[in-house]
N, C-alpha and C positions, 0 to 999 in steps of 0.2 A: 476585565472582560472586555472585549472589543465588540463594537457594534458598527454597522453599515461602512460608512465612508471614512469612518474617523481612522482605522488602523490602515491609512494608502499605503499600500506596498509599491514602491517606486523601485524598479527592477531597472537600474541602470546599464547602459551598455551593452543591451540587447540586439541592438538594430543590426549589427552585422550578423550575429547567430540567425537572426530571423530573416535575413535577406533583405531587410527593409532599405530604400535608398531615396534619395531627394529627387528623384527623375521625374520632371514633370510638374511636381508640386512643392518640393520644399525650399526651391531657390526663391528666395522673396524677388517680387517685381520691381524693376529699375527704370525709371523714367530716361527716355532717351536721351534727353538733354542733361542727365546726371542729378536732376532734382530729386529730393528725398520721395518718399512713398509711405503711406500708412504700414505700419506691421502686419503683417500674414500669419497665417498659420495660429490662430487665437486661441486658447485654451482656457478653462477656469476649472480648478480643481481637477485637472488633468483628463476633462472631458471636453468635448468639443463645444465651441462657442454655439449660443442658439439665437439664431437673427430673427426669430419669429417670436414677437412680445408675447404673442397668444399661447405658445410653445414655450415657456423658458427653460433653462436647466434646473434640476433641484439640486443644491449641494449642501453638506453640511459645513459652516464657517465658525465653530465655537472657538478655534483659536486663529481665525481670519481666514482670507479665500486668496488660494495661489491663483494669479492670474498670468498670462504669458503670450508672446509673440515674436516672430523674427523680424528684426527693425529692416525697413525698407529703406537702403543705404545704397548710393552709387559705389562702382569698383574701387573708386580713389575717393577717400575720403580727406586727404590731406593731412593724415594725422590726427584730425580732431577727435575727440571724445565722442562716441556713439552712446546714447541713452534711449530708454524706451519710457513715456511718461503713460501713467495709467489714469482714469479719470473713471468715478463710480457716483451714480446717485440713485434715489429712490424714485422709482417709476411716478409715484403719486404727487412728487415734489422734486421736479428737475433742477431746482435752484440751489438744492442741497448737496454741492459737491464736494468729493474728498479725491485729494490727488495724492500719487504714490509715482516714484521714480525709481527706474532700474539703473543706475550709473554702471557706466563701465562695461556695457552690452557688447559682444562679440558679434560682428556680422555675419551673417548666415547661421545663427544659432539662436534659440530660444533665450527670451532675456525673463526669466519669472521676477514677479514681484509680489508681495503679499497685502491684499486690501484688510485694515485693520478689523478685528472683529468688534471695535466699538461702531465702526460705520455701518455695519450689518445686522440688523435687527430680525428675529426669529420671524418666520411667519410671512415678511414683507419680500418685495419683487425689487429687483434693482436692475439697471442698465448700466454698462460700463463700455469704454472704449479707449484705443492705445493711440499713442502719436510717436512718430519717430524724432528723435532729438539728436543732432550732430552740429556741435559747437553753439554757434548762437541761430543756427537753420532749424527749422521744425518741418514736419510734413503736415498735411492736413489730418483730420481724424477718422480713423477707422470707422465703419459702420459699428452701431452698438450691438452689443451681445446683452442677451437677458438671462438673469438668473433669479431663481426665488430662493431664500434663505431657509433651511430646514434643519433647525437643530434638535427636534424632539424624535425621539422615537415611538414608534406605534403604542397606542396607548394599553393594548391588551396582548395577550399571546394567543397564539393561533390555536385553532382546534384541530384535532386530529381523529379521523374515524376510519375504519375500515369494515368493508362488506364481507369479506372472506376469511379474515382473521380477527376473531374476537378478542379484546383486550384484556388482561389478566386472567388467562387462562391458556391451557393447552391445545392446539390446533393440530389438524391433520397436516403435515405438509405436501409437497409437491408442485406448488404453482405458484407465482409471482402474488406478492402481497399488494393488494389493490388500496390506496390510503388518497382519502379527500382532505384536503388542507383548507382551511377557512379563517377569514381575518378576523372573525369572531368579535366584529361591532368596529374594527378601527378602520377607518374609512379611508385611509391614506395608505393604506397595502397596495404594494405594485406586485409583489411578488413573495416566495419563499425560498428560504436556504434549509437543506435537509443534509442528513449524515446518518450512520448508524455509529459514529463516533460523539461523544459528548463536546468535543473541541471543533465547532462550525469552521469550514473555510471563510475566510474573508476576501474579498474583492480588490484586485490591483490592478496596477495599469504599468503596462511594460514602456520605456524609455527607449525609442529608436534612435537614428543616426542624426546629429545636430541638435539632440535633446527636445525632438519632437515625440509627445505622449502616443500613444498607440492605443487608446481605449477601444474595449470590445464590448457587446452587448452581454453582459453576464448571463443572461438566462440562455445562452447559446450552450452554457456547461448544463445539459440535462441531467447530469450525473450528481450534481447538487442543488442545481435550483430550478425552479419554475415560475412561469409568470402567470397571475392570476388572470381569470377571465375577464375580470373587470376591476376599476381601483376599487379597493375595498372588497373584493369578491373573494372566490375560490378556486382552486386548483384539484387537478387530479393527477397521481403518479403510479406508476406501476413499478416496483422493486424487487428485485431477489434479496433475500435475507443474506446476511454474509456468511452464516455456516449452516450447515444442513439440518441441524437440530438444536433445541435449549431455549433458553431465555432470550428473547431479543428486545432492542430498545431502539424506536427512531428519535431523533432528537431535530426538532424543526424551531425555526425562528422566522417572523413576518419580517419584510423589507419592504419602505418604504422608497419614495422616488430619489430620496438622496441616500439609499442604501443603508439608512439606519436602522438597526435590529431592534425587535420587539424583546421580550423576556423570553426563554426558551421553554417551549412543551416537549413534553415526551408520550410516546405511546408504547406501553410495555405489553406483550404477549410472548407464548412460548410456544414451540413447534415440536411436535413429537419426532420420535426418530423414525427415519426412513432407510436406515443403514440396510445393503443386501446381506443376505447370507452367503456364507462360504463354506463348502463341505468338500472333503477330499475323498476321493474313491476308496480309501481305506482310513478306518479310525485314528491310526497313527502310522503314517507313512516313515518307511525305513529312510536311515540317513544315505543322503547321496542316490536313491532310486529315484528314477521318474513316477511323479504320480499326479493323476489329474484331479483338478479342483474343477467342481463346478459353481459358478455364481448366479445367484437368483435375485432378481429384483423385488423389494418389499411390495407386497400384492395391493395395497391401498396408492401407493406410488404410480404402479403400473398401470393401475385403473384411471390416475388423472390426466398422466402424460407417458407414454413406452418410452423404457429403458433403452436407449441407442448404443452405449458402450459403459464401459468400465476402466477405471484408472487404478492400477496395481502398483504398490509397492513391497520389495522384501527388504527386511532388516536382519542382520546379524548373521548373514551367510558369509561366505567367502568373497563373495561381490555384490554388494547391495543392487538393487534394479529398480527401475519406475520404468512403465510401460503403459500403453492402453490398447485395449482390444475392443472389437465390436460384437454386441449384442445380435443374438437371432431375433427373430419376428416375435418371439414371447418374451424376450426381455433377456434370455438366460445366455450363457457364455461358458466356455468351457477353456482351462489355460494348464498346460503340463508344466511339472516343475521339480527339479532335482534340489531337495533342501539339503544343503552343506554345512550348515553352521555348528561349528564344534561344541557349543553349549546349547544350542536350540535356532530358531528362526521364526520369525514374524511374517504375515502376510496382513497388509491394509488396503482395503477395496472401498472406491464410492462408485455410485453409480451417477450416469450422465442420462438425463430424460430430453426428450426432444422438445421439450418447451425451454430447455436451457438449466432446468435445476438440478444440483449437484446435492448429492445426499451427504449426510454424515458418514464417517467412516466406520466402516466393520473391519474387526481383528480377528485373526486366527493365529494362534503359535503352538509351537511344540517344542518339547525341552530334549535333549541329547546329551548323553555321557559315551564320549568318544574315546574315552582314555581306556588303557587296557587294566585287565585284571591281573594281579601279580600274586604267585603264590610259592610258598617255600615250607619243607616240611623242617628243615634244620633249623631256620630262623624265621619263626611265625611273626604277620604282620602284629605290630603293636607289644609283642612279646619278648622274651628272652631265649636264648638256645647256644650250641654249639660252643666255640671258644677259639681263641688265637690261634690260626693255624688249621682249623676245623672248615673243611670246604662244605659249601651248601650249594644247592641248585634251587634256581628261581626259574620260573615256567611263566611266559608272556601269554594270556589268552584275550582274543578280540571281542569288542562290544559290536564291532560294525564290519560289514563285508570288505573284500578286497585288500585286505592287508597285506603289504609285502615286505616290512622289515620292521624291526625295533630298535631305537636308538636309547641307551641307558648310561647311567654313570652313578658312582657311589658317593660321589662329592668329594670335599676335601682336597680340592683340586685336580681330582682324576680326570683325565678326557672321556669325552663321550665315544662310546664303542658301538657300532650298528652291527647288528646280525640279520641275516634274512629269515624269515617264517617259512616254515615249512607248509608242506599240501592242507594241512588243515588251519592255516595262517596263524599257528603258534610257533613259540620259540623258546627255547630253555637255556641257561646259562649256568656256568659254574663259578663260584667266586669263592675266596679264601680270605678272610678277614686277618689284617696282620696287627690290628689293636682292637682291645675289649669296648665296651661302651655303647653308645647309641650311635647309630647308621643310619640314613636315609639314603634309599635308591628310588631315584628319578628316572622315569621311562615312558617314553611317547611312540606311537605306530605312525607308518607312513604307508599310504596307498598305493595301488599300483599305479595312479594317476599322478604322484608325487605330490599329495596332501598331506601335511603333516597334522596329525590329530593332536587331540588334547593331553597334556602330559598328566602322570600319576606320582604321587609321592608315596613310597611304602617305607614306613619305618618299623625298626625293629632293635633290640639290644644283644649285643655278644657278649656272652658269659665270660 
């Protein structure tokens, strides 16, 4: 499990995609006489250097601390090797200096090196500085950067409370959930990270042009993080549940100033259904016939925040659709649909309230049998009769309206034959078997609009 700054995500080569350049900031300063200058654009742990000793940067350094800067070199170094030298010392004891060097640095690019973890004690404050080295020449030292090492996670998981959605019980839905997140006695908590998923997002830093880190305040991402009102304090967030109803869990972790994460806390609660109702104008709409459906909001939901619209999906028809419709002032809406699924069709509907609440899904469905009815006196279905050379009449009768023709085959490689329907939308054919035994008549109808309906298999035996 990752916590805080430990799983730093360094996303290289994003500078161009983000439109980041060095204009005005990234080109290291050079003295006009060509002398070396101290490195610029100093970072520790991919965060900005803090030049105020009273306001240090807090960083995790359990595996050392990456420091970096762009070497200050003239345009022509004469082929000499460019390096950057770093020194770090405890603020309490400036004589205890540790030095590391990044050899073979590239002019104009960040030159990272790692200050060893053995030189950085947890809870102690340090100063570090950088120096450009070209061959035997060195620049002056940069101004010190100040960092406090924090390798310890917050001592306790946060507490989570909600004034409008009680934990461990069913609640009426229809409004956002208010949560209060508290540090629970951990005095170094700076903020909180939260999610409806148990895997919480980590904090990363993109790398721009010339290797320059692009750190941002993680608390600007209000979808997943919030800053505490004071160090070791609390914060309030208002969130929409991820689904309209059912069991819900919010996962929360406290973050200290180094982004170390506490143990994870969870808040479990449940939301009753707020799905709308779906009512057709007739109990069983006919296949392919336009029918008006009325959509009505859940009464408790409507009382909290008026329903302003619906999202409708159809599945199982000739062409599945998804569309939105606007509700009337009373929260209801009507929609006309012609259901044409050969075996049936379903509607799924969610409502959308003025406060942004999206209900869970209401479902309505109907089954259809669009295959024709087949009958024969001479050759009854699932029975035997007739004989070789004995003609039989087969009658096709529709179960739906507007049938224009029937297409059939007796199998055994016989081609399909299409016959028109009569004025009653029926058709009769005569067939004489050439062999005895088991036979299969397959037939389907086609409507006047060209829609091919479901097939039917009629089994019988020739004596």
